[in-house]
N, C-alpha and C positions, 0 to 999 in steps of 0.2 A: 510852587509847592516847596515848602521849607524842608531842608534835610533833616532826617530823623536821628534821634539818638537810640540806638539798638542795645537793648538789655537781654542777656541770655543767662538763664539759670533755672533751677528747680522751684516750682511752685509747691508750697507745703500747706497742710492744714496744722495750726497750732491749737492743741487742746490744752486749756489753761485752767487746771483744777485748783480750787481753794485748798490751802493746807489743812492739815490735821483732820482729814476725812470730811471737810465741809462739802466737798463736791458730792459725796455719797449722801450725806444727810439732806442736802437740797436737791438731790437727784437732777443736778445741772452741771454742765461741763462747757463752758464758753469755748467757741470755736472762732479763731481768726485766720483769714487767708494771708499768707506770707510767704517768705523766701526772700533772701537778700537782694537779688536783682529786681524782683518785683517791687520791693520797698522802694528802691531807687527810682524805677520807673514811675511809681505812683506819685512820688513827691515831684519829679520833674513835670509830669503831666499837669499837676496842679499849679505849677509855676509857669504854665503856658508854654512849655516846650513840645515840639512834636516828638512822640516817643513810640517805638515799636518794641513789643515784648515777645520773646521766643522761649517756649518750654515745650514739654511733652506732656499730654494729658490723655487719659482713656476716654473713648467715645461713649460717654454716658450722660445722664441728666445732671449729675453733680458738676461735671466739667462745663456743661452748657450754662448752669447757673453762674459758675465762677467766671467764665468768659464774658457773659453778659454784664456782670459787675464790673469787670475790668474795663470793657468797653465803655460803660457809663461814666468812667473816670476820664475818658478821652484818650485811652491807650490803643494803638493799633494792634490787634492780635492775629493778623493775617498770617504770621510766621509760626503761630503755634502748631505743633505737630500732633495730631490725634493718633495715638497708638497705645498698646499695653492695657493693662487691667486695673491699675490702682493709682491713686494720688498719695504721695508721701506724707507722713504725720510725724509730728514730734510733740511730746508732752513736756510742758514746763510750768511749774507752780506760778501762780500769779505774783508779780514783783520780783521774780528771780531773773538770773542773768544766764545768756546762752553758754557762757564759760563755766557756769555753775555745774557742779557734779549732779545736780537734780535733773538735767535734761535727759529724757529718753527718746531715742530715734526709733521710728518705725517706718523706714523708708526703703528697705531692701526690696528689690524687684518692682519699685515703682515704674510708671511709664517712663519718667525721666532717667532713672538709673538703668533702664534696659535699653537706651539709646545706643546705636551702633554707628560707627563711621559710615559715611556714604548715604545716610538717610535723609539729611537735610540739604537742600539746594541752597548752599550759603551765598553764592554769587547772585542768585535770583533775589534772595530776601534782603540782601544788604545793599541792593541798588537804591539810590536816592537817600542813603544814610551817610552821616558824617562822623558818627562816633560809635564804637563798639565797646560795651562794658560787660565784664564778667567778674567772677570772684573765685578765690581759691577753694571754695566749698565744693564746686562742681568736680574738679579733677581729684578731689578727695575721695569721691564715691567709689570709683572703680577704674580699671584700665581702659575700658571702652569709652567711658565718658570723658576721660582724660584725652583720648584720641579724637573724640568729637570736638572738644575744646580746641585742640591743636589744628584741625582742619578749619574751624571757623576763624581762628586767628590768622591762619595763612590767607584765607579769602579776604579778611579785613585789611590785612596788609597789602594784598594785590590791589585792592580797591582804594588804598590810600586813606583809609579811615583812621581817625585819632583813636588809640586803644588805651583803655584804662583798666586797672585790676585793683580789686580790694584784697589784701593779704589777710583774709579771714582765716584764722588757724583753729580748727576743730580737731583735737586729737582723737576724739571717739570715732571720727570718720575715716581716718587713714589706716584701714585694716585689711587691705587686699594685697599685701606683700610688697608694696613699693613705698619708699619713704618719700616725704615731700621734696627732699633734695634730689631725688631721682626724676622727679616730674616737673616741679615748678620752674626751675631755671630755663628749661626749653620753651616754656609757654611766656615767661615774663620778658624774654628777649624781644617779644613783639610789642612790648608796651611803651606808650608814650608817657603816661601818667600812673604813678604807683601810690596807693594809699594803705596805711597800716599803722604799726607802731614798732618800736625797736625790737620787742620781744618776738613778734610774728615775723619780722625780717630775719630774725636768727633761725627760728623754727623752719621756715619755708624756704629761705634762700641761703642760709648759712653764713649771714652777715654777722660778724662777732658782736656779742653783747657783754657789757660789763656786769658780771654776776653779782657784784658787790655795790651796785649803783644805789640800791635801797638804803644802805647803811647810812649814807649821809644825804639821802634823797631830797636835795634841794631842787627847786624848779630850775635854776641856772644849770645844774648838772645834767638834769633830764633833756634840757633843750640843746645843750652842748652835744649830748650823745646823739640826739635826733639829727643834728647837723653832720656829725661824722658818719652815722648810718646812711643818711641821704647821699653824701658824697661816695661812699663805697658802693652803693647801689648804682649810681650813675656811671661810675667807673666800670662796674662789672657789666652794666647793660646800657650801651652808649646811645640807644634809641631813646632812652628815658629822658624826658624834658623837665619833669618836677616830681617831687616826692613829698607826701603830706604824712605827719605822724600825729596821732592823738594821745592824750594822757587823761586818764580818768582814775581818780583815787578816792576811796571811801574810808572813813573812819567814824568813831562815835560822834564827831562833831558835824557829820554830814558828807556831802560829796563835792569835789572840786574837779573842774574839767577845763582844759585848754588844749591848744593844738598849735602846730607849726607847719609851714609850708616853705620848702626849700626849692627856689626857682631861679634859674639864671645867676647862680653863685650867691644869692642872697637868701636870708632866713626871715620870714615874716611870722609873727607871733600873734595869736588871737588874745582878746581879753581872757581873764581867768574868770570862769563862771561858777558859782557856788550855790548850793541848795540843801535844805534839810528834808526836803520832800522828794521822793522819787515813786512815780506811779507805775512805770513799766520800763524796763531796761532794754527790751529787745528792739531792734531797729534803729538804735542811735547811731551806730557806725554807718548804716546804709544812709541815714539822713545826712550825715557828714559828707558821704561820697556824693550824694545827690547835690549838695551845696557847692562842692567843688566843680562838678560838671556844669551846673547852672552858671556859676561865675566865669569859668573858662569859656564856655560856649558864647557868653554875652560880651567876651573880650573885656572884662573888669580889671582893675588893677589888683595885683597879687595880695595886697593888704586887705582890700575889701572882700576878696575871695575867701581868705582864711577866716575873717571875722564872720562872714555869713554862714559858712559851713559849720564852724564850731557852735555858733549860736543856734543853728537849726538843729544840730545834734543834741545839744543841751535841752532845748525846748522839747525834743522827742521823749525825754525822760519823764516829762509830765503828762503824757498821753497814754491811754490804753490802746492795745492793738500792736501790730507790726509795722505799719506804715503811717507816716505823719499825716496830719490834717492842717498843719500850720500854713498860713498864708505868708507871702513875701512880707507883707507889712508887719505881721506878728513877729517874724524873725528879726526884722529891722528894730522892732521895739525892744526885743531882748538884747540886741547889741547895745542900744542906747542906754538901757538900764544897767549895763555892766561896764560901760566905757570908762 
């Protein structure tokens, strides 16, 4: 049996209304099953990795439907904890971004946010796993979930799993009296791989960021800053083996996307991807994270890893829903078309 990649985080329903009251006129509100770590797990399972997903869901028929759907995608749900009374929800207009002010969270007192330390037997569920992945979204919810993350990371460290984190920063979620700088450094010290961007590293870890970088915002300057940020992260967190940074910029001319991977003292830069068409911005970063895990798990060269991860993230911008449906062949075609 191949070792599994273990993803831990909250499953959410995304309600995706049409703007300008379209959802009222049509009496229709599309629902997508999402959540950062589930999006990562879904991509990895479709790319033929053994994946195990852990969250908390209430014991009702909605959860049963969701778990059946996840299992049909080839994801092991044996670690899902059934407890609580509700599944978290967020509302986001179609085509908008999670960083957009239009996002509305309705996830207080969800089954996941009500998790307490000591609830999940981490050493049991992490057996036969090689990789543990989580994101900064979970410890942003409340102090208990942050403590659950800490005990999961300690167990993963004890079992010598490779640990990765996505430095997702959601300012609307850090509302329980603790700042990210009081919580995240203690969790990130366990991590072998860190993904994010220079601004999230500043907000979550206190890594300095040049506030004036946009003034002469050349690609060379952004990549130079990514290298500096990566070096500072690795100095501050000695367990960290690599750091990946993404850059996505939009203007009237469309969108451009590129990424950098700092690994073993070298910086590897993806092609620059451009488009005038964006279907759905949600899940692009999760797809990037899945691409990194895919490449490192397969022992691929660093340049191939960052090329694939960036192309997968870019491709996700052209899909509806939270999780990608791209095949490996389609991602490779995206790379070839932008090489």
